C-alpha positions as CSV (number, residue, x, y, z in Angstrom):
1,M,0.3,0.1,0.0
2,G,1.6,3.2,-0.9
3,A,1.8,6.5,1.3
4,A,-0.9,8.2,0.1
5,M,-3.1,5.7,0.7
6,V,-2.3,5.2,4.2
7,D,-2.5,8.8,4.9
8,F,-6.0,8.8,3.2
9,I,-6.8,5.5,5.7
10,V,-5.7,7.4,8.3
11,A,-7.3,11.1,7.8
12,A,-10.8,9.0,6.7
13,Q,-11.2,6.4,10.1
14,S,-13.1,9.2,11.7
15,W,-15.9,9.7,8.5
16,I,-15.4,6.7,6.3
17,Q,-17.1,3.4,7.1
18,I,-15.4,0.8,5.3
19,S,-16.8,-2.9,4.4
20,E,-16.5,-5.6,2.3
21,S,-18.0,-7.5,-0.4
22,N,-16.6,-10.8,-1.6
23,G,-17.9,-13.3,-4.3
24,P,-20.5,-12.7,-7.2
25,E,-23.4,-12.8,-5.4
26,A,-22.8,-10.3,-2.3
27,I,-20.3,-8.0,-5.0
28,A,-23.5,-7.5,-7.5
29,E,-26.0,-7.3,-4.0
30,K,-23.9,-4.4,-3.5
31,I,-23.9,-3.0,-6.7
32,V,-27.5,-3.2,-6.6
33,A,-28.1,-1.7,-3.3
34,M,-25.1,1.5,-4.8
35,L,-27.9,1.7,-7.6
36,D,-30.7,2.0,-6.0
37,G,-29.3,4.8,-3.8
38,E,-28.8,2.7,-0.4
39,V,-25.0,3.1,0.1
40,S,-23.9,6.5,1.5
41,A,-21.1,8.7,0.5
42,Q,-19.6,7.6,3.8
43,D,-19.3,3.8,2.9
44,G,-16.3,3.1,1.5
45,I,-16.9,-0.6,-0.7
46,I,-14.1,-2.8,-1.2
47,L,-15.6,-6.0,-3.9
48,R,-13.4,-9.2,-4.0
49,P,-13.8,-11.8,-6.8
């Protein structure tokens, strides 16, 4: 992980909520939720196949 990303993560800890979705089904569900407006700007979404 680069230094800039580490700096961002440290700064964003107070306002961002990181969540991880694993697998095609979970990814599809998260994408639908984003398209439906159910994901806020404070949600940091990590999608992994």
